[in-house]
C-alpha positions as CSV (number, residue, x, y, z in Angstrom):
1,M,-5.8,-2.1,25.9
2,V,-7.2,-5.2,24.1
3,N,-4.6,-7.1,22.1
4,A,-5.2,-9.5,19.2
5,G,-6.1,-13.0,20.5
6,D,-7.1,-11.8,24.0
7,V,-10.2,-13.4,25.5
8,I,-11.3,-11.0,28.2
9,S,-14.2,-11.8,30.5
10,V,-15.9,-8.7,32.0
11,I,-17.5,-9.5,35.4
12,G,-19.0,-7.6,38.2
13,P,-22.4,-6.8,39.9
14,S,-25.4,-5.9,37.9
15,G,-25.8,-2.2,37.0
16,T,-22.1,-1.4,37.0
17,G,-21.9,-0.6,33.3
18,K,-20.7,-3.9,31.7
19,S,-23.2,-3.9,28.8
20,T,-22.7,-0.2,28.3
21,F,-19.0,-0.8,28.1
22,L,-19.6,-3.2,25.1
23,N,-22.1,-0.8,23.5
24,L,-19.5,2.0,23.6
25,I,-16.9,-0.2,22.0
26,N,-19.3,-1.0,19.1
27,R,-20.6,2.6,19.1
28,L,-24.1,1.5,19.8
29,E,-23.9,4.3,22.4
30,T,-22.0,7.5,22.1
31,P,-19.2,8.2,24.6
32,T,-19.4,11.5,26.5
33,G,-15.6,11.6,27.2
34,G,-12.4,9.8,26.5
35,R,-11.4,8.0,23.3
36,I,-11.9,4.5,21.9
37,L,-9.2,3.5,19.4
38,F,-9.5,0.8,16.9
39,D,-6.5,0.1,14.7
40,G,-5.1,3.5,16.0
41,E,-8.2,5.5,14.9
42,D,-10.6,7.3,17.2
43,T,-14.0,5.7,16.6
44,S,-15.8,8.8,18.2
45,A,-14.0,11.3,15.9
46,P,-16.2,13.3,13.5
47,G,-16.6,11.5,10.2
48,Y,-15.4,8.1,11.4
49,N,-17.0,5.3,9.3
50,L,-19.0,3.3,11.8
51,N,-19.9,0.7,9.1
52,R,-16.2,-0.1,8.8
53,L,-15.9,-0.6,12.6
54,R,-18.9,-2.9,12.6
55,Q,-17.5,-5.0,9.8
56,H,-14.6,-5.8,12.1
57,V,-16.3,-5.9,15.5
58,G,-19.2,-8.3,15.8
59,M,-21.7,-8.5,18.7
60,V,-23.8,-11.3,20.2
61,F,-26.7,-10.0,22.4
62,Q,-28.6,-11.5,25.3
63,S,-31.9,-11.7,23.3
64,F,-30.7,-13.4,20.1
65,N,-32.3,-10.7,17.8
66,L,-33.0,-13.2,15.0
67,F,-35.5,-12.3,12.3
68,Q,-38.4,-14.5,13.1
69,H,-39.9,-14.4,9.5
70,M,-36.6,-15.8,8.1
71,T,-35.2,-19.3,8.2
72,V,-32.0,-19.9,10.1
73,I,-29.9,-20.0,6.9
74,E,-31.4,-16.7,5.7
75,N,-30.6,-15.1,9.1
76,V,-27.0,-16.1,8.8
77,M,-26.7,-15.1,5.1
78,L,-28.4,-11.7,5.2
79,A,-25.6,-9.5,6.5
80,Q,-23.0,-11.2,4.4
81,T,-24.9,-10.3,1.2
82,V,-25.8,-6.8,2.2
83,L,-22.6,-5.6,4.0
84,L,-19.9,-7.9,2.6
85,R,-21.3,-8.0,-0.9
86,R,-20.9,-11.8,-1.1
87,S,-22.9,-13.7,-3.6
88,R,-25.8,-15.8,-2.3
89,Q,-23.8,-18.9,-3.0
90,E,-20.8,-17.7,-1.1
91,A,-23.0,-16.6,1.8
92,Y,-24.8,-19.9,1.8
93,N,-21.6,-21.9,1.9
94,R,-20.2,-19.8,4.7
95,A,-23.4,-20.0,6.6
96,M,-23.6,-23.8,6.3
97,E,-20.0,-24.1,7.4
98,L,-20.7,-22.1,10.6
99,L,-24.0,-23.8,11.3
100,S,-22.1,-27.1,11.2
101,R,-19.5,-25.7,13.6
102,V,-22.2,-24.8,16.1
103,G,-24.0,-28.1,15.7
104,L,-27.1,-26.8,13.8
105,S,-26.6,-27.7,10.1
106,G,-29.8,-29.8,10.4
107,K,-31.8,-26.7,11.4
108,A,-30.7,-24.6,8.5
109,F,-34.3,-24.4,7.0
110,S,-36.1,-24.1,10.3
111,Y,-37.6,-20.9,11.7
112,P,-36.3,-19.5,15.0
113,S,-39.7,-19.9,16.6
114,S,-39.4,-23.7,16.4
115,M,-36.0,-23.7,18.2
116,S,-35.0,-23.6,21.8
117,G,-33.3,-20.6,23.3
118,G,-29.9,-22.3,23.3
119,Q,-30.3,-23.2,19.6
120,Q,-31.3,-19.6,18.8
121,Q,-28.3,-18.2,20.6
122,R,-26.0,-20.6,18.7
123,V,-27.5,-19.3,15.4
124,A,-26.8,-15.7,16.6
125,I,-23.2,-16.7,17.2
126,A,-22.9,-18.2,13.7
127,R,-24.5,-15.1,12.2
128,T,-21.9,-12.9,14.0
129,L,-19.0,-15.1,12.9
130,A,-20.2,-15.1,9.3
131,M,-19.0,-11.5,9.1
132,D,-15.4,-12.7,9.8
133,P,-15.0,-10.1,12.6
134,E,-11.6,-9.4,14.2
135,I,-13.3,-8.9,17.6
136,V,-16.4,-10.5,18.9
137,L,-18.4,-8.9,21.8
138,F,-20.7,-11.2,23.9
139,D,-23.2,-9.4,26.1
140,E,-24.3,-11.9,28.7
141,P,-25.0,-14.6,26.0
142,T,-26.5,-17.1,28.5
143,S,-28.5,-14.8,30.7
144,A,-31.8,-15.3,28.8
145,L,-31.4,-19.1,28.7
146,D,-32.9,-21.9,30.7
147,P,-30.1,-23.3,32.9
148,T,-30.2,-26.6,30.9
149,M,-29.2,-24.7,27.8
150,V,-26.3,-22.7,29.2
151,E,-23.7,-25.3,28.7
152,E,-24.3,-25.8,25.0
153,V,-23.8,-22.1,24.3
154,L,-20.7,-21.9,26.5
155,A,-19.2,-24.8,24.7
156,V,-19.6,-23.0,21.4
157,I,-18.0,-19.8,22.8
158,L,-15.1,-21.9,24.1
159,N,-14.6,-23.4,20.7
160,V,-14.5,-19.9,19.1
161,A,-11.9,-18.8,21.7
162,K,-9.7,-21.8,20.9
163,R,-9.5,-20.7,17.3
164,G,-7.8,-17.5,18.4
165,T,-10.7,-15.0,18.0
166,T,-10.3,-11.8,20.0
167,M,-13.3,-11.7,22.4
168,L,-14.8,-9.6,25.2
169,I,-17.4,-11.5,27.1
170,V,-19.7,-10.0,29.7
171,T,-20.8,-13.0,31.9
172,H,-22.0,-14.1,35.3
173,E,-20.6,-17.6,34.7
174,M,-17.6,-17.4,37.0
175,K,-16.3,-20.9,36.3
176,F,-16.5,-20.3,32.6
177,A,-14.8,-16.9,32.8
178,R,-11.9,-18.5,34.7
179,N,-11.5,-21.3,32.2
180,V,-11.8,-19.4,29.0
181,S,-10.1,-16.1,29.7
182,T,-6.6,-14.8,29.1
183,R,-7.5,-11.7,31.2
184,V,-10.4,-10.6,33.4
185,F,-11.9,-7.2,34.0
186,Y,-13.8,-6.7,37.2
187,M,-16.2,-3.7,36.8
188,D,-17.6,-1.7,39.7
189,E,-18.8,1.9,40.1
190,G,-18.9,2.3,36.3
191,M,-15.2,1.6,35.7
192,I,-12.7,-1.2,35.4
193,Y,-12.0,-1.5,39.1
194,E,-9.5,-4.3,38.8
195,E,-7.9,-6.4,36.0
196,G,-5.5,-9.3,35.7
197,T,-5.1,-12.9,34.7
198,P,-7.8,-15.3,35.8
199,E,-5.4,-16.6,38.5
200,E,-4.8,-13.1,39.9
201,V,-8.4,-12.0,39.9
202,F,-10.1,-15.3,41.1
203,E,-7.4,-16.5,43.5
204,N,-5.7,-13.4,44.8
205,P,-7.7,-10.2,44.1
206,R,-6.0,-7.1,45.2
207,K,-9.0,-5.0,46.0
208,E,-11.7,-5.5,48.6
209,K,-14.8,-5.2,46.4
210,T,-13.3,-7.7,43.9
211,R,-12.6,-10.2,46.7
212,Q,-16.2,-9.9,48.1
213,F,-17.7,-10.4,44.6
214,I,-15.5,-13.3,43.7
215,R,-16.1,-15.1,47.0
216,H,-19.8,-14.1,47.2
217,L,-19.2,-12.4,50.6
218,K,-21.8,-10.4,52.5
219,S,-20.4,-8.0,55.0
220,L,-21.7,-6.1,58.0
221,E,-20.0,-3.4,60.1
222,V,-21.6,-2.2,63.3
223,S,-20.3,-0.1,66.2
224,L,-21.0,-0.1,69.9
225,E,-20.9,3.2,71.6
226,D,-22.4,4.2,75.0
227,D,-24.9,1.5,75.8
228,S,-26.6,1.0,72.4
229,F,-26.8,-2.7,72.9
230,S,-30.3,-3.1,71.4
231,N,-29.2,-1.4,68.1
232,L,-26.2,-3.7,67.9
233,I,-28.3,-6.8,68.3
234,Q,-31.0,-5.5,65.9
235,S,-28.4,-4.9,63.2
236,I,-27.1,-8.4,63.5
237,D,-30.6,-9.9,63.5
238,G,-31.5,-7.9,60.4
239,F,-28.3,-8.9,58.5
240,A,-29.0,-12.6,59.3
241,E,-32.6,-12.4,58.1
242,K,-31.7,-10.5,54.9
243,H,-29.0,-12.9,53.9
244,L,-30.6,-16.1,55.2
245,V,-27.7,-16.8,57.6
246,P,-28.1,-20.3,59.1
247,A,-29.2,-20.3,62.7
248,G,-25.9,-21.7,64.0
249,L,-23.9,-18.9,62.4
250,H,-26.5,-16.3,63.6
251,R,-26.0,-17.5,67.2
252,G,-22.3,-17.3,66.8
253,M,-22.5,-13.7,65.6
254,L,-24.6,-12.9,68.7
255,A,-22.1,-14.6,70.9
256,V,-19.3,-12.4,69.5
257,A,-21.5,-9.3,70.1
258,E,-22.8,-10.2,73.6
259,E,-20.0,-12.2,75.2
260,L,-16.9,-10.6,73.7
261,C,-18.0,-7.0,72.9
262,I,-20.5,-6.3,75.7
263,E,-19.5,-8.5,78.6
264,Q,-15.8,-8.8,78.1
265,I,-14.7,-5.6,76.5
266,Y,-17.4,-3.0,77.2
267,Y,-17.7,-3.7,80.9
268,K,-14.0,-4.6,81.7
269,Q,-12.0,-2.2,79.5
270,K,-13.0,1.2,80.7
271,D,-11.1,3.2,78.0
272,H,-12.3,1.0,75.1
273,G,-13.6,3.9,73.1
274,K,-15.7,2.9,70.1
275,I,-16.0,-0.9,69.7
276,T,-16.4,-1.9,66.0
277,L,-17.5,-5.3,64.7
278,N,-16.9,-6.5,61.2
279,F,-18.6,-9.7,60.0
280,E,-18.0,-11.3,56.6
281,Y,-20.4,-14.1,55.6
282,D,-19.2,-16.6,53.0
283,K,-22.4,-18.3,51.9
284,A,-20.6,-21.0,49.8
285,K,-18.5,-22.1,52.7
286,E,-21.2,-21.5,55.3
287,E,-18.8,-19.6,57.6
288,I,-18.4,-16.2,59.0
289,R,-15.1,-14.4,59.7
290,Y,-15.2,-11.5,62.2
291,R,-13.0,-8.8,63.5
292,V,-13.5,-6.7,66.7
293,T,-11.6,-3.5,67.1
294,F,-11.5,-1.3,70.2
295,G,-9.3,1.4,71.8
296,G,-7.4,1.8,75.0
297,K,-4.2,0.4,76.2
298,P,-3.1,-3.0,74.9
299,W,-5.3,-5.6,76.6
300,N,-6.1,-9.1,75.6
301,P,-9.8,-9.9,76.4
302,L,-9.2,-13.6,75.8
303,E,-6.8,-14.2,78.6
304,D,-9.1,-15.0,81.5
305,Q,-11.5,-17.9,81.9
306,S,-14.6,-16.0,82.4
307,V,-18.0,-17.4,81.4
308,A,-18.1,-14.8,78.6
309,V,-14.8,-16.1,77.1
310,L,-15.9,-19.7,77.5
311,L,-19.1,-19.0,75.6
312,L,-17.3,-17.1,72.9
313,R,-14.8,-20.0,72.4
314,H,-17.8,-22.4,72.1
315,A,-19.1,-20.4,69.2
316,S,-15.6,-19.5,67.8
317,P,-12.9,-22.0,69.0
318,D,-9.8,-20.2,68.0
319,P,-10.1,-16.4,68.3
320,V,-6.8,-14.4,68.0
321,Y,-5.9,-11.2,69.7
322,Y,-3.3,-8.7,68.4
323,T,-2.6,-5.0,68.7
324,D,-1.3,-2.4,66.3
325,E,-1.3,1.4,65.8
326,S,-5.0,1.4,65.1
327,G,-5.9,-0.3,68.4
328,N,-6.8,-3.7,69.9
329,H,-8.2,-6.4,67.6
330,V,-9.8,-9.9,68.0
331,E,-10.3,-12.0,64.9
332,G,-11.9,-15.4,64.5
333,Q,-14.2,-17.6,62.5
334,I,-17.6,-19.1,63.1
335,S,-18.5,-22.3,61.3
336,L,-21.3,-24.8,61.4
C-alpha cells in the first residue's frame, strides 16, 4: 500500500523487476495477475480509463524522452495543452514556474541537444510536475548521467519530496534513498522481498539477501568432504580472483581452510562429518567474516597451542568456538 505523502525508494539488484514494477503501476505494461488499485479502482479492469490514471500518475524515465525538435518551454507546455486543456498562456506560466524551481528558467528557449544530461533530466522532471500529478514515479533518474551531474538531479528530487509529493523512486543511490525516503522496498526474485523504514532496512535488515545487498557483501560457501583439499583451495582462489579480494585477506582465507579446517579439524576430529566454510567479504570495510561448521562430539579446536592454531590466530586474532544443535562452530574475522 502506498499512502499519500509517502516517498518510497525501490532498491535491489539489477534485473529483479524494479522498472517493471513502476511500468505496471502506470500501466505501461499489462499485469498477468493480481490487482493494482488507484483511489479504490482496479486499473486493470476492463474499460478502465487509462488517461485518467496517467493524469494523476506522472513518470520520469532514465532517458529523458524529450522532443528534440522542440524548445524546453514547448516540451513542458505540450502535455498541459493537450491533456489538461490549459490555454497556452496558462501552460506557459506553469512551465516557467517549474523551470525556475529546477533552476532552468534561463534555458526555456534552448533546445535539449544544447543541454547537459543533468539539465535535460531536470526538464523532464519539470514536464512531469507540470501535469500536477498526485504520484510521481522515478525510474532510475540518474542512471544515464555522468557522475558529476547526479547531485543536481537528486537535489531537485529532494526538493519535490519536501513539498509533500507522493513518490516511488527506483534508484541505486543508497545514501540518497536513505535520506529522502519514508519507506524502502527491497526487491529481489521479482517481488518486494523486504520493506520498512530507512532505519530498518539500512541499519537492521531482517533478511539475508537484503543484508548482503545493503552491505555490498560477497559470500562463498564451500565444503570439505573426504580428502577434496584441492577443490577447497581452488574455490577460495577463484572467489578471491573474481571479487578482487586483497592479497592479505586471501591469505587469511587460505589459513582458515588449511590450518583450521584441514590440519586442526580434519586430521584431529575423526567424527567431524562434513566440514562447511562460509566466507563473507565486505569490500567497503576490507574485511572477511567466516564461520566453520563441523559434526561430531563437542570439541574446541582452538584450545591447544599447535602450529596450526598459532598460524590461524595470526590471520584471525580472535576466533570464537561454540556448539549448538547443528554442530560445532568456529567464527572469526580477517582484516587487513
